[in-house]
C-alpha positions, 0 to 999 in steps of 0.5 A: 396544055396548062392554063397559062400556056392556053392563056398566052396563046389566046392573047397572042391570037387576039393581038394578031386579030387586033392588028389586022383590025387596025389597032396599034398595040401599046402594051400587053399584060399590064399589071398594077396593084389594082388589076391587070389589063390584057392588051392596051392599044390605040385605035382611032385616037383613043387608048383602048383597054382590051379584056381577052376572054376564052372558053373552050366550051360554054359549059360555064357560060360564054366568054362575054359573061365572064366580064361581069361588073366586078371584072369591069371595075378592076379593069377601069381601076387598072386603066386609070393607073396605066394612064397616070403612069404613062403621063396621059392627060385627064381628057384622054379619049379611051374605051374598053373593048372585049374580045370573046373567043372560043374554038371557032371564032373571035368576037370583038365588042368595041366600047363594051362597057 
């Protein structure tokens, strides 16, 4: 399988997992000029921006390690664009979660950054 196919399957698996955890999915693969957000959902009254990272092996580090400061900054900028485009107010409760996946498990980090 190519990377695009693996990525789509991984994000689908993550979306199903989030729904089972009680998240209400709002958008997937949101893109704007300053970045991308894999999944946008609502949970507990907050808009949640979720980065999904998958690694088949830990040879190049864990999925969690791939969400570095640079990636976090891009996600934050994209989140601000999303909120503005969708008409949310400046005081909207929000958070950033990360789903880290490998061949065996899914790990959800709420309020990861």
